[in-house]
Steps between C-alpha positions, in 0.01 A plus 500: 500500500526666161170629354480623141198603295572466130274710278455386140312669215427246227406566139125441441548212257728311740291482819419129481856409397630701793258334746613156381867597537429638849345169605809314379725734698272468803530120505878517509532796734251381761702176529828681571628446857546874569161609365235597755232650271462550128161653418395582144249782462323654201359851529118499504444813294789449257569137402830602339649578842635239736679492832713223644521511879806303602646427840832323544671413826833668413705687244667167419160344422421791266837461327450125459148556364637725228734219391235227471415359157127574542565866585750550217261335255211719620709820488613436143159379382295797622741785426353569155143484635543801727377847408777641722778350713379328815567680825588330827451700819637381836293544814574486871264287708322683779258223603504214553809565709787255518343364820180412314481183299396485138 
């Protein structure tokens, strides 16, 4: 599995626009065959900061996700709403182990 946390810092005047765009991207991404999780989080003490927790079953699923119309639309739509470039960080899963079920 491929786990990435994407950190996004949004301009103050664009928070609601960004949330709406996130929901649109969520609907498309969560329906993708290779998607396992796609959680959208907003920081409690700073509403301009968001994190997307995404889990895909393979590198191929990640690649295909980045070619979908909903992702490309989201990426282009929100780019100007960010206070700084978004940052995706890959993580290795410790638990649950591959033997555990999601």
